C-alpha positions in Angstrom: 0.0 0.0 0.0 1.5 3.4 -1.0 0.6 6.9 0.0 2.0 10.3 -1.0 2.4 12.7 1.8 2.0 16.2 0.3 1.5 18.0 3.6 5.2 18.3 4.3 8.1 20.2 2.7 11.9 19.8 2.7 12.7 22.7 5.1 14.3 22.6 8.5 12.3 20.5 11.0 10.2 19.0 8.3 11.7 15.5 8.9 9.9 15.4 12.3 6.7 16.4 10.6 7.1 13.7 8.0 7.8 11.1 10.7 4.7 12.1 12.6 2.6 11.8 9.4 3.9 8.4 8.7 3.4 7.1 12.2 -0.1 8.5 12.3 -0.9 6.7 9.0 0.5 3.4 10.4 -1.5 3.8 13.6 -4.7 4.5 11.7 -4.3 1.6 9.3 -2.8 -1.1 11.6 -2.9 0.2 15.1 -1.3 -1.7 18.0 -1.6 -5.0 16.0 1.4 -4.1 13.8 3.5 -2.8 16.7 2.8 -6.0 18.7 3.8 -8.2 15.8 7.0 -6.3 15.1 7.9 -6.6 18.8 7.4 -10.3 18.6 9.6 -10.5 15.5 12.3 -8.4 17.1 12.3 -10.1 20.5 15.0 -12.8 19.7 17.3 -10.1 18.2 16.6 -7.8 21.2 17.4 -10.6 23.7 20.6 -11.4 21.9 21.7 -7.7 21.9 20.8 -7.4 25.6 22.9 -10.4 26.4 25.8 -9.1 24.3 25.7 -5.8 26.1 25.9 -7.6 29.5 28.8 -9.8 28.2 30.7 -6.7 27.0 30.3 -4.9 30.3 31.6 -7.9 32.4 34.4 -8.5 29.8 35.4 -4.8 30.2 35.3 -5.1 33.9 37.5 -8.2 33.9 40.0 -6.4 31.7 39.9 -3.3 33.9 40.5 -5.4 37.1 43.5 -7.0 35.4 44.9 -3.5 34.7 45.0 -3.9 30.9 43.6 -0.5 30.0 45.7 1.3 32.6 48.8 -0.4 31.2 47.9 0.7 27.6 47.3 4.3 28.7 50.6 4.3 30.6 52.4 3.2 27.3 50.7 6.0 25.4 51.5 8.6 28.1 55.2 7.6 28.2 55.5 7.6 24.4 56.2 3.9 24.3 53.1 3.4 22.1 51.5 5.7 19.6 47.8 6.3 19.4 45.5 7.1 16.5 43.4 9.8 18.2 
């Protein structure tokens, strides 16, 4: 199903107006049904991303407790190692 949104322009702030128009159209046509289905489709991916985020935090904490970042920053500060910043 296609629709042309002629109520918006290409000026500053028009992108938010366009987004609102599209979301209103989706809500009017499909309502909560579509949003619920999309949430179900995305749940496995969301669970995976959430688990990955937790793993990254604990992995970083483990590296920090071993002193790895501190040692790398010491090398950069002393000129022993170059950085690309």
